[in-house]
py3Dmol code that shows the C-alpha trace and the ligand (Angstrom):
import py3Dmol

protein = """\
ATOM      1  CA  MET A   1       4.715  94.689 -28.093  1.00  0.00           C
ATOM      2  CA  TYR A   2       2.918  91.595 -26.670  1.00  0.00           C
ATOM      3  CA  TRP A   3       3.589  87.757 -26.780  1.00  0.00           C
ATOM      4  CA  GLN A   4       0.866  85.611 -28.374  1.00  0.00           C
ATOM      5  CA  THR A   5       0.540  82.443 -26.365  1.00  0.00           C
ATOM      6  CA  SER A   6      -2.168  79.713 -26.173  1.00  0.00           C
ATOM      7  CA  ARG A   7      -4.640  81.641 -23.786  1.00  0.00           C
ATOM      8  CA  TYR A   8      -2.980  84.827 -23.111  1.00  0.00           C
ATOM      9  CA  GLN A   9      -1.606  87.980 -25.040  1.00  0.00           C
ATOM     10  CA  ILE A  10       1.432  88.938 -22.725  1.00  0.00           C
ATOM     11  CA  ASP A  11       1.848  92.593 -22.645  1.00  0.00           C
ATOM     12  CA  LEU A  12       5.594  93.128 -22.875  1.00  0.00           C
ATOM     13  CA  THR A  13       5.589  96.905 -22.157  1.00  0.00           C
ATOM     14  CA  ARG A  14       7.141  95.912 -18.758  1.00  0.00           C
ATOM     15  CA  PRO A  15       9.519  92.889 -18.177  1.00  0.00           C
ATOM     16  CA  LYS A  16       7.703  89.610 -17.162  1.00  0.00           C
ATOM     17  CA  VAL A  17       9.228  87.371 -14.466  1.00  0.00           C
ATOM     18  CA  MET A  18       9.074  83.683 -15.300  1.00  0.00           C
ATOM     19  CA  GLY A  19       9.180  81.647 -12.220  1.00  0.00           C
ATOM     20  CA  ILE A  20      11.256  78.279 -12.682  1.00  0.00           C
ATOM     21  CA  VAL A  21       9.411  74.759 -11.593  1.00  0.00           C
ATOM     22  CA  ASN A  22      12.065  72.156 -11.803  1.00  0.00           C
ATOM     23  CA  VAL A  23      10.032  68.908 -11.522  1.00  0.00           C
ATOM     24  CA  THR A  24      13.150  66.968 -11.146  1.00  0.00           C
ATOM     25  CA  PRO A  25      14.951  65.080  -8.251  1.00  0.00           C
ATOM     26  CA  ASP A  26      18.744  66.157  -9.622  1.00  0.00           C
ATOM     27  CA  SER A  27      17.640  69.789 -10.057  1.00  0.00           C
ATOM     28  CA  PHE A  28      21.029  71.944  -9.778  1.00  0.00           C
ATOM     29  CA  SER A  29      19.151  74.515  -7.639  1.00  0.00           C
ATOM     30  CA  ASP A  30      16.080  72.823  -6.110  1.00  0.00           C
ATOM     31  CA  GLY A  31      17.807  69.764  -4.577  1.00  0.00           C
ATOM     32  CA  GLY A  32      14.985  67.451  -5.443  1.00  0.00           C
ATOM     33  CA  GLN A  33      12.570  69.356  -3.016  1.00  0.00           C
ATOM     34  CA  HIS A  34       9.867  69.887  -5.614  1.00  0.00           C
ATOM     35  CA  GLY A  35      10.279  66.329  -7.013  1.00  0.00           C
ATOM     36  CA  SER A  36       6.990  65.282  -6.208  1.00  0.00           C
ATOM     37  CA  THR A  37       3.876  66.562  -8.005  1.00  0.00           C
ATOM     38  CA  LEU A  38       2.456  68.022  -4.782  1.00  0.00           C
ATOM     39  CA  ALA A  39       5.354  69.956  -3.802  1.00  0.00           C
ATOM     40  CA  ALA A  40       5.863  71.269  -7.421  1.00  0.00           C
ATOM     41  CA  ILE A  41       2.074  72.376  -7.558  1.00  0.00           C
ATOM     42  CA  ARG A  42       2.569  74.064  -4.053  1.00  0.00           C
ATOM     43  CA  HIS A  43       5.845  75.622  -5.611  1.00  0.00           C
ATOM     44  CA  CYS A  44       3.768  76.906  -8.474  1.00  0.00           C
ATOM     45  CA  GLU A  45       1.155  78.409  -6.185  1.00  0.00           C
ATOM     46  CA  GLN A  46       3.894  80.095  -3.956  1.00  0.00           C
ATOM     47  CA  LEU A  47       5.734  81.640  -7.181  1.00  0.00           C
ATOM     48  CA  ILE A  48       2.354  83.255  -8.247  1.00  0.00           C
ATOM     49  CA  ARG A  49       2.026  84.623  -4.646  1.00  0.00           C
ATOM     50  CA  ASP A  50       5.551  85.810  -5.065  1.00  0.00           C
ATOM     51  CA  GLY A  51       4.724  87.679  -8.219  1.00  0.00           C
ATOM     52  CA  ALA A  52       5.505  85.343 -11.150  1.00  0.00           C
ATOM     53  CA  ASP A  53       3.787  86.293 -14.411  1.00  0.00           C
ATOM     54  CA  ILE A  54       4.538  83.271 -16.074  1.00  0.00           C
ATOM     55  CA  LEU A  55       5.459  79.667 -14.873  1.00  0.00           C
ATOM     56  CA  ASP A  56       8.223  77.493 -16.614  1.00  0.00           C
ATOM     57  CA  ILE A  57       7.810  73.734 -15.940  1.00  0.00           C
ATOM     58  CA  GLY A  58      10.180  71.391 -16.798  1.00  0.00           C
ATOM     59  CA  GLY A  59      11.172  67.607 -15.958  1.00  0.00           C
ATOM     60  CA  GLU A  60      14.786  67.371 -17.019  1.00  0.00           C
ATOM     61  CA  SER A  61      17.625  69.132 -15.675  1.00  0.00           C
ATOM     62  CA  THR A  62      19.597  71.144 -18.270  1.00  0.00           C
ATOM     63  CA  ARG A  63      22.730  71.761 -15.940  1.00  0.00           C
ATOM     64  CA  PRO A  64      26.062  70.782 -18.094  1.00  0.00           C
ATOM     65  CA  GLY A  65      26.359  67.188 -18.038  1.00  0.00           C
ATOM     66  CA  ALA A  66      23.156  66.281 -16.579  1.00  0.00           C
ATOM     67  CA  PRO A  67      21.745  62.784 -17.731  1.00  0.00           C
ATOM     68  CA  PRO A  68      18.878  62.732 -20.252  1.00  0.00           C
ATOM     69  CA  VAL A  69      15.497  61.557 -19.070  1.00  0.00           C
ATOM     70  CA  SER A  70      13.332  59.138 -20.821  1.00  0.00           C
ATOM     71  CA  LEU A  71      10.244  60.483 -22.631  1.00  0.00           C
ATOM     72  CA  ASP A  72       8.079  58.107 -20.136  1.00  0.00           C
ATOM     73  CA  GLU A  73       9.686  59.692 -16.939  1.00  0.00           C
ATOM     74  CA  GLU A  74       9.574  63.069 -18.190  1.00  0.00           C
ATOM     75  CA  LEU A  75       5.913  62.768 -19.053  1.00  0.00           C
ATOM     76  CA  ASP A  76       5.292  61.403 -15.662  1.00  0.00           C
ATOM     77  CA  ARG A  77       7.012  64.311 -13.738  1.00  0.00           C
ATOM     78  CA  VAL A  78       5.621  67.117 -15.743  1.00  0.00           C
ATOM     79  CA  ILE A  79       2.050  66.248 -17.001  1.00  0.00           C
ATOM     80  CA  PRO A  80       0.573  66.004 -13.473  1.00  0.00           C
ATOM     81  CA  VAL A  81       1.958  69.344 -12.541  1.00  0.00           C
ATOM     82  CA  LEU A  82       0.843  70.901 -15.838  1.00  0.00           C
ATOM     83  CA  ARG A  83      -2.588  69.650 -15.489  1.00  0.00           C
ATOM     84  CA  GLU A  84      -2.900  71.567 -12.223  1.00  0.00           C
ATOM     85  CA  ALA A  85      -0.884  74.521 -13.153  1.00  0.00           C
ATOM     86  CA  VAL A  86      -3.075  75.645 -16.161  1.00  0.00           C
ATOM     87  CA  ARG A  87      -5.830  76.406 -13.717  1.00  0.00           C
ATOM     88  CA  LEU A  88      -3.853  78.630 -11.606  1.00  0.00           C
ATOM     89  CA  GLY A  89      -4.644  81.953 -13.773  1.00  0.00           C
ATOM     90  CA  VAL A  90      -1.262  82.701 -15.241  1.00  0.00           C
ATOM     91  CA  PRO A  91       0.237  81.556 -18.662  1.00  0.00           C
ATOM     92  CA  VAL A  92       1.970  78.325 -18.342  1.00  0.00           C
ATOM     93  CA  SER A  93       5.007  77.373 -20.182  1.00  0.00           C
ATOM     94  CA  LEU A  94       6.599  73.854 -20.755  1.00  0.00           C
ATOM     95  CA  ASP A  95      10.434  73.514 -20.617  1.00  0.00           C
ATOM     96  CA  SER A  96      11.036  70.470 -22.781  1.00  0.00           C
ATOM     97  CA  TYR A  97      12.632  69.736 -26.158  1.00  0.00           C
ATOM     98  CA  LYS A  98      10.798  66.505 -26.831  1.00  0.00           C
ATOM     99  CA  PRO A  99       7.804  66.786 -29.235  1.00  0.00           C
ATOM    100  CA  GLN A 100       5.734  64.278 -27.642  1.00  0.00           C
ATOM    101  CA  VAL A 101       5.986  66.159 -24.270  1.00  0.00           C
ATOM    102  CA  MET A 102       5.189  69.305 -26.206  1.00  0.00           C
ATOM    103  CA  GLN A 103       2.106  67.974 -27.720  1.00  0.00           C
ATOM    104  CA  ALA A 104       0.943  66.476 -24.551  1.00  0.00           C
ATOM    105  CA  ALA A 105       1.172  69.759 -22.580  1.00  0.00           C
ATOM    106  CA  LEU A 106      -0.195  71.859 -25.512  1.00  0.00           C
ATOM    107  CA  ASP A 107      -3.242  69.373 -25.381  1.00  0.00           C
ATOM    108  CA  LEU A 108      -3.677  70.158 -21.531  1.00  0.00           C
ATOM    109  CA  GLY A 109      -4.030  73.690 -22.454  1.00  0.00           C
ATOM    110  CA  ALA A 110      -0.146  75.023 -21.824  1.00  0.00           C
ATOM    111  CA  ASP A 111       0.493  78.501 -23.190  1.00  0.00           C
ATOM    112  CA  ILE A 112       4.166  78.327 -24.242  1.00  0.00           C
ATOM    113  CA  ILE A 113       6.740  76.091 -25.175  1.00  0.00           C
ATOM    114  CA  ASN A 114      10.307  76.965 -23.774  1.00  0.00           C
ATOM    115  CA  ASP A 115      12.726  74.855 -26.039  1.00  0.00           C
ATOM    116  CA  ILE A 116      16.638  74.993 -25.229  1.00  0.00           C
ATOM    117  CA  TRP A 117      17.069  73.144 -28.675  1.00  0.00           C
ATOM    118  CA  ALA A 118      15.080  75.742 -30.693  1.00  0.00           C
ATOM    119  CA  LEU A 119      12.842  73.023 -31.935  1.00  0.00           C
ATOM    120  CA  ARG A 120      15.846  71.355 -33.332  1.00  0.00           C
ATOM    121  CA  TRP A 121      16.112  68.168 -31.215  1.00  0.00           C
ATOM    122  CA  HIS A 122      15.640  64.991 -32.897  1.00  0.00           C
ATOM    123  CA  GLU A 123      15.899  61.268 -31.636  1.00  0.00           C
ATOM    124  CA  GLY A 124      18.856  60.240 -33.819  1.00  0.00           C
ATOM    125  CA  ASP A 125      19.512  58.784 -37.109  1.00  0.00           C
ATOM    126  CA  VAL A 126      18.136  55.217 -36.563  1.00  0.00           C
ATOM    127  CA  GLY A 127      14.512  55.437 -37.519  1.00  0.00           C
ATOM    128  CA  ALA A 128      12.526  58.468 -38.496  1.00  0.00           C
ATOM    129  CA  PRO A 129      11.000  60.337 -35.539  1.00  0.00           C
ATOM    130  CA  SER A 130       7.338  60.268 -35.520  1.00  0.00           C
ATOM    131  CA  LEU A 131       6.929  63.714 -34.584  1.00  0.00           C
ATOM    132  CA  HIS A 132       8.794  67.122 -35.078  1.00  0.00           C
ATOM    133  CA  ALA A 133       8.855  69.848 -32.721  1.00  0.00           C
ATOM    134  CA  THR A 134       8.477  72.268 -35.420  1.00  0.00           C
ATOM    135  CA  GLU A 135       5.508  70.575 -36.750  1.00  0.00           C
ATOM    136  CA  VAL A 136       3.676  70.447 -33.007  1.00  0.00           C
ATOM    137  CA  VAL A 137       4.402  74.020 -32.610  1.00  0.00           C
ATOM    138  CA  ALA A 138       3.186  75.200 -36.139  1.00  0.00           C
ATOM    139  CA  ALA A 139       0.126  73.119 -36.003  1.00  0.00           C
ATOM    140  CA  HIS A 140      -0.998  74.992 -32.954  1.00  0.00           C
ATOM    141  CA  PRO A 141      -3.005  77.949 -33.710  1.00  0.00           C
ATOM    142  CA  ARG A 142      -1.612  80.374 -31.052  1.00  0.00           C
ATOM    143  CA  CYS A 143       0.993  78.881 -28.590  1.00  0.00           C
ATOM    144  CA  GLY A 144       3.937  80.915 -27.715  1.00  0.00           C
ATOM    145  CA  VAL A 145       7.388  79.653 -28.290  1.00  0.00           C
ATOM    146  CA  CYS A 146      10.810  80.335 -26.947  1.00  0.00           C
ATOM    147  CA  LEU A 147      13.703  79.635 -29.242  1.00  0.00           C
ATOM    148  CA  MET A 148      16.982  79.315 -27.257  1.00  0.00           C
ATOM    149  CA  HIS A 149      20.664  79.543 -28.624  1.00  0.00           C
ATOM    150  CA  MET A 150      22.669  76.351 -27.594  1.00  0.00           C
ATOM    151  CA  HIS A 151      26.224  75.478 -28.679  1.00  0.00           C
ATOM    152  CA  ARG A 152      26.289  71.480 -28.861  1.00  0.00           C
ATOM    153  CA  ASP A 153      23.929  69.745 -26.337  1.00  0.00           C
ATOM    154  CA  PRO A 154      24.023  69.672 -22.414  1.00  0.00           C
ATOM    155  CA  GLN A 155      26.527  66.650 -22.154  1.00  0.00           C
ATOM    156  CA  THR A 156      29.210  68.200 -24.182  1.00  0.00           C
ATOM    157  CA  MET A 157      28.606  72.017 -24.305  1.00  0.00           C
ATOM    158  CA  GLN A 158      31.082  73.144 -21.770  1.00  0.00           C
ATOM    159  CA  VAL A 159      33.893  70.775 -23.178  1.00  0.00           C
ATOM    160  CA  ALA A 160      34.169  72.756 -26.194  1.00  0.00           C
ATOM    161  CA  PRO A 161      32.502  76.272 -25.737  1.00  0.00           C
ATOM    162  CA  MET A 162      32.017  78.615 -28.642  1.00  0.00           C
ATOM    163  CA  GLN A 163      34.936  80.173 -30.419  1.00  0.00           C
ATOM    164  CA  GLY A 164      35.225  83.849 -31.325  1.00  0.00           C
ATOM    165  CA  ASP A 165      32.828  86.554 -31.243  1.00  0.00           C
ATOM    166  CA  VAL A 166      29.299  84.982 -30.115  1.00  0.00           C
ATOM    167  CA  LEU A 167      27.295  87.956 -30.600  1.00  0.00           C
ATOM    168  CA  PRO A 168      26.969  87.544 -34.579  1.00  0.00           C
ATOM    169  CA  GLN A 169      26.843  83.680 -34.198  1.00  0.00           C
ATOM    170  CA  VAL A 170      24.059  83.659 -31.611  1.00  0.00           C
ATOM    171  CA  ARG A 171      21.975  86.466 -33.584  1.00  0.00           C
ATOM    172  CA  ASP A 172      22.230  84.878 -36.784  1.00  0.00           C
ATOM    173  CA  PHE A 173      21.247  81.497 -35.531  1.00  0.00           C
ATOM    174  CA  LEU A 174      18.205  82.872 -33.494  1.00  0.00           C
ATOM    175  CA  GLU A 175      17.294  84.885 -36.540  1.00  0.00           C
ATOM    176  CA  GLN A 176      17.361  81.924 -38.896  1.00  0.00           C
ATOM    177  CA  VAL A 177      15.204  79.549 -36.677  1.00  0.00           C
ATOM    178  CA  ALA A 178      12.665  82.260 -36.156  1.00  0.00           C
ATOM    179  CA  GLU A 179      12.277  82.739 -40.064  1.00  0.00           C
ATOM    180  CA  ASP A 180      12.127  79.123 -40.598  1.00  0.00           C
ATOM    181  CA  LEU A 181       9.246  78.812 -38.043  1.00  0.00           C
ATOM    182  CA  GLN A 182       7.471  81.667 -39.588  1.00  0.00           C
ATOM    183  CA  ALA A 183       7.833  80.222 -42.898  1.00  0.00           C
ATOM    184  CA  LEU A 184       5.743  77.059 -41.490  1.00  0.00           C
ATOM    185  CA  GLY A 185       2.963  79.564 -40.686  1.00  0.00           C
ATOM    186  CA  VAL A 186       3.945  80.660 -37.090  1.00  0.00           C
ATOM    187  CA  GLU A 187       3.141  84.372 -36.542  1.00  0.00           C
ATOM    188  CA  LYS A 188       6.071  86.457 -35.406  1.00  0.00           C
ATOM    189  CA  SER A 189       4.111  87.520 -32.375  1.00  0.00           C
ATOM    190  CA  ARG A 190       4.294  84.056 -31.030  1.00  0.00           C
ATOM    191  CA  ILE A 191       8.163  83.960 -31.062  1.00  0.00           C
ATOM    192  CA  MET A 192      10.662  84.931 -28.187  1.00  0.00           C
ATOM    193  CA  LEU A 193      14.192  84.565 -28.569  1.00  0.00           C
ATOM    194  CA  ASP A 194      16.888  83.809 -26.143  1.00  0.00           C
ATOM    195  CA  PRO A 195      20.913  83.764 -26.338  1.00  0.00           C
ATOM    196  CA  GLY A 196      21.049  80.679 -24.064  1.00  0.00           C
ATOM    197  CA  ILE A 197      23.164  82.048 -21.165  1.00  0.00           C
ATOM    198  CA  GLY A 198      25.572  79.349 -20.096  1.00  0.00           C
ATOM    199  CA  PHE A 199      24.802  76.886 -22.931  1.00  0.00           C
ATOM    200  CA  GLY A 200      28.138  76.277 -24.447  1.00  0.00           C
ATOM    201  CA  LYS A 201      29.677  79.892 -24.003  1.00  0.00           C
ATOM    202  CA  THR A 202      32.650  80.813 -21.670  1.00  0.00           C
ATOM    203  CA  VAL A 203      31.891  83.283 -18.893  1.00  0.00           C
ATOM    204  CA  ALA A 204      33.205  86.110 -20.854  1.00  0.00           C
ATOM    205  CA  GLN A 205      31.015  85.054 -23.707  1.00  0.00           C
ATOM    206  CA  ASN A 206      28.124  85.012 -21.447  1.00  0.00           C
ATOM    207  CA  PHE A 207      28.676  88.575 -20.192  1.00  0.00           C
ATOM    208  CA  ALA A 208      29.425  90.030 -23.939  1.00  0.00           C
ATOM    209  CA  LEU A 209      25.948  88.858 -24.639  1.00  0.00           C
ATOM    210  CA  LEU A 210      24.557  90.956 -21.665  1.00  0.00           C
ATOM    211  CA  ALA A 211      26.750  93.722 -22.471  1.00  0.00           C
ATOM    212  CA  ARG A 212      25.919  93.805 -26.189  1.00  0.00           C
ATOM    213  CA  GLN A 213      22.206  92.477 -25.843  1.00  0.00           C
ATOM    214  CA  ALA A 214      21.150  95.415 -28.104  1.00  0.00           C
ATOM    215  CA  GLU A 215      22.840  93.870 -30.936  1.00  0.00           C
ATOM    216  CA  LEU A 216      20.114  90.716 -30.314  1.00  0.00           C
ATOM    217  CA  LEU A 217      17.366  93.266 -30.042  1.00  0.00           C
ATOM    218  CA  GLN A 218      18.178  94.626 -33.521  1.00  0.00           C
ATOM    219  CA  THR A 219      16.364  91.393 -34.715  1.00  0.00           C
ATOM    220  CA  GLY A 220      13.104  92.865 -33.909  1.00  0.00           C
ATOM    221  CA  TYR A 221      12.029  89.884 -31.526  1.00  0.00           C
ATOM    222  CA  PRO A 222      11.721  90.062 -28.082  1.00  0.00           C
ATOM    223  CA  LEU A 223      14.257  88.522 -25.555  1.00  0.00           C
ATOM    224  CA  LEU A 224      14.368  86.181 -22.672  1.00  0.00           C
ATOM    225  CA  ALA A 225      17.179  86.452 -20.405  1.00  0.00           C
ATOM    226  CA  GLY A 226      17.963  83.446 -18.336  1.00  0.00           C
ATOM    227  CA  TRP A 227      20.909  84.205 -15.760  1.00  0.00           C
ATOM    228  CA  SER A 228      19.274  82.826 -12.705  1.00  0.00           C
ATOM    229  CA  ARG A 229      22.088  80.905 -10.460  1.00  0.00           C
ATOM    230  CA  LYS A 230      23.887  80.369 -13.661  1.00  0.00           C
ATOM    231  CA  SER A 231      27.808  79.473 -13.132  1.00  0.00           C
ATOM    232  CA  SER A 232      28.852  82.487 -14.797  1.00  0.00           C
ATOM    233  CA  LEU A 233      27.781  84.204 -11.525  1.00  0.00           C
ATOM    234  CA  ALA A 234      29.989  81.834  -9.241  1.00  0.00           C
ATOM    235  CA  GLY A 235      32.917  84.216  -9.257  1.00  0.00           C
ATOM    236  CA  MET A 236      31.032  87.268  -8.052  1.00  0.00           C
ATOM    237  CA  VAL A 237      32.561  87.171  -4.629  1.00  0.00           C
ATOM    238  CA  PRO A 238      34.288  89.932  -2.789  1.00  0.00           C
ATOM    239  CA  ARG A 239      37.710  91.050  -3.717  1.00  0.00           C
ATOM    240  CA  THR A 240      39.189  89.959  -0.467  1.00  0.00           C
ATOM    241  CA  ALA A 241      37.800  86.129  -0.935  1.00  0.00           C
ATOM    242  CA  PRO A 242      40.738  83.489  -1.462  1.00  0.00           C
ATOM    243  CA  PRO A 243      41.527  83.038  -4.983  1.00  0.00           C
ATOM    244  CA  GLY A 244      39.344  80.244  -6.657  1.00  0.00           C
ATOM    245  CA  THR A 245      36.347  80.880  -4.390  1.00  0.00           C
ATOM    246  CA  ALA A 246      33.040  80.200  -5.979  1.00  0.00           C
ATOM    247  CA  LEU A 247      29.719  80.541  -4.949  1.00  0.00           C
ATOM    248  CA  PRO A 248      27.453  77.691  -4.916  1.00  0.00           C
ATOM    249  CA  ALA A 249      24.105  77.917  -6.938  1.00  0.00           C
ATOM    250  CA  SER A 250      22.409  78.398  -3.670  1.00  0.00           C
ATOM    251  CA  ALA A 251      24.431  81.429  -2.848  1.00  0.00           C
ATOM    252  CA  ARG A 252      24.093  83.402  -6.228  1.00  0.00           C
ATOM    253  CA  LEU A 253      20.927  85.547  -5.294  1.00  0.00           C
ATOM    254  CA  ALA A 254      22.593  88.896  -5.436  1.00  0.00           C
ATOM    255  CA  PRO A 255      24.563  88.572  -8.935  1.00  0.00           C
ATOM    256  CA  SER A 256      21.358  86.694 -10.280  1.00  0.00           C
ATOM    257  CA  LEU A 257      19.313  89.922  -9.274  1.00  0.00           C
ATOM    258  CA  ALA A 258      22.062  92.264 -10.601  1.00  0.00           C
ATOM    259  CA  ALA A 259      22.230  90.349 -13.918  1.00  0.00           C
ATOM    260  CA  ALA A 260      18.529  90.154 -14.272  1.00  0.00           C
ATOM    261  CA  LEU A 261      18.076  94.010 -13.739  1.00  0.00           C
ATOM    262  CA  LEU A 262      20.876  94.939 -16.199  1.00  0.00           C
ATOM    263  CA  ALA A 263      19.201  92.417 -18.930  1.00  0.00           C
ATOM    264  CA  ALA A 264      15.836  94.142 -18.157  1.00  0.00           C
ATOM    265  CA  GLU A 265      17.153  97.622 -18.217  1.00  0.00           C
ATOM    266  CA  ARG A 266      18.935  96.649 -21.518  1.00  0.00           C
ATOM    267  CA  GLY A 267      15.469  95.624 -23.142  1.00  0.00           C
ATOM    268  CA  ALA A 268      14.953  92.018 -22.224  1.00  0.00           C
ATOM    269  CA  SER A 269      11.168  91.392 -22.131  1.00  0.00           C
ATOM    270  CA  VAL A 270      11.142  87.895 -19.800  1.00  0.00           C
ATOM    271  CA  LEU A 271      13.410  87.181 -17.022  1.00  0.00           C
ATOM    272  CA  ARG A 272      13.505  83.391 -16.190  1.00  0.00           C
ATOM    273  CA  VAL A 273      14.207  82.942 -12.425  1.00  0.00           C
ATOM    274  CA  HIS A 274      14.369  80.881  -9.546  1.00  0.00           C
ATOM    275  CA  ASP A 275      13.953  83.691  -6.956  1.00  0.00           C
ATOM    276  CA  VAL A 276      10.760  85.277  -7.977  1.00  0.00           C
ATOM    277  CA  LYS A 277      10.105  87.482  -5.101  1.00  0.00           C
ATOM    278  CA  GLU A 278      13.317  89.111  -5.091  1.00  0.00           C
ATOM    279  CA  THR A 279      13.233  89.698  -8.838  1.00  0.00           C
ATOM    280  CA  VAL A 280       9.757  91.313  -8.658  1.00  0.00           C
ATOM    281  CA  GLN A 281      11.316  93.578  -6.096  1.00  0.00           C
ATOM    282  CA  ALA A 282      14.325  94.327  -8.383  1.00  0.00           C
ATOM    283  CA  MET A 283      11.956  95.021 -11.169  1.00  0.00           C
ATOM    284  CA  ARG A 284      10.267  97.567  -8.993  1.00  0.00           C
ATOM    285  CA  VAL A 285      13.255  99.707  -8.774  1.00  0.00           C
ATOM    286  CA  LEU A 286      13.485  99.735 -12.775  1.00  0.00           C
ATOM    287  CA  GLU A 287       9.937 100.670 -12.874  1.00  0.00           C
ATOM    288  CA  ALA A 288      10.465 103.509 -10.491  1.00  0.00           C
ATOM    289  CA  ILE A 289      12.904 105.295 -12.931  1.00  0.00           C
ATOM    290  CA  ARG A 290      10.931 104.640 -16.085  1.00  0.00           C
TER     291      ARG A 290
END
"""
ligand_1 = """\
12
9MG
C 15.448 75.307 -19.339
N 16.341 76.327 -19.286
C 17.435 76.588 -18.323
N 18.105 77.722 -18.796
C 17.463 78.380 -19.556
C 17.615 79.494 -20.364
O 18.692 80.427 -19.994
N 16.651 79.954 -21.015
C 15.464 79.349 -21.367
N 14.809 79.639 -22.256
N 15.547 78.034 -20.769
C 16.294 77.735 -19.818
"""
view = py3Dmol.view(width=600, height=400)
view.addModel(protein, "pdb")
view.setStyle({"model": 0}, {"cartoon": {"style": "trace"}})
view.addModel(ligand_1, "xyz")
view.setStyle({"model": 1}, {"stick": {}})
view.zoomTo()
view.show()
């Protein structure tokens, strides 16, 4: 199986590592250190040296409750980085839900649109939005797209998480948005699905999505898994730790690697991670037994 993207057909025979580049001063894990364009480009180069197969560049934090960023601010953050990143020799993904940012990124040669809103975001009911994300993707001849499941929105998703068995809900939603996109002319080979770990789900629901990942793969689409430094991993502390001990995001490397490895072993095709070098090493263990 391969993932068709603007410039690359990405071979999915082995899991691919997608390195996260947050061009945000308030990023939950980068603490703003890659906030400047230059630092972000240097970070892209480092991730490639570490073994990243794909770069995922975003200008707005998606951590629960993070404030939205204006269109102009997001363009100012990501476009200069994307302009350089597309010259680095690996597929470049844009992490954004705004159609105007998607269009600008694709015009610069970006390969993939990674959208936590699965192309459903719209600017509200006042005034018709001039551009729809589905149209931007459908109008492009080849770009890849990652459609993620999110319950509610980043401001409210953890206030009232999903109810009941999330597996059929997530699977049916993803299948439907993928079908709708194909009806607009987007080839199936361009589409990647993602259960959206941490986006409006409880800790138990997130782990159910990992334990029963095979049910998501029954859709016939490849899967992206984003477990890196997620809050569901905060409780992975020694049994001797005082009750209520939680790992900060910066201390979640070991459980992030374990989750990535389990996801890959259970069939995930792309792993979206902060710690590329360590994830690549973990994937070598999987390779060694295949
Ligand atoms: C932008 N972003 C943050 N977390 C993510 C996840 O789990 N998947 C995808 N596709 N994007 C994410």
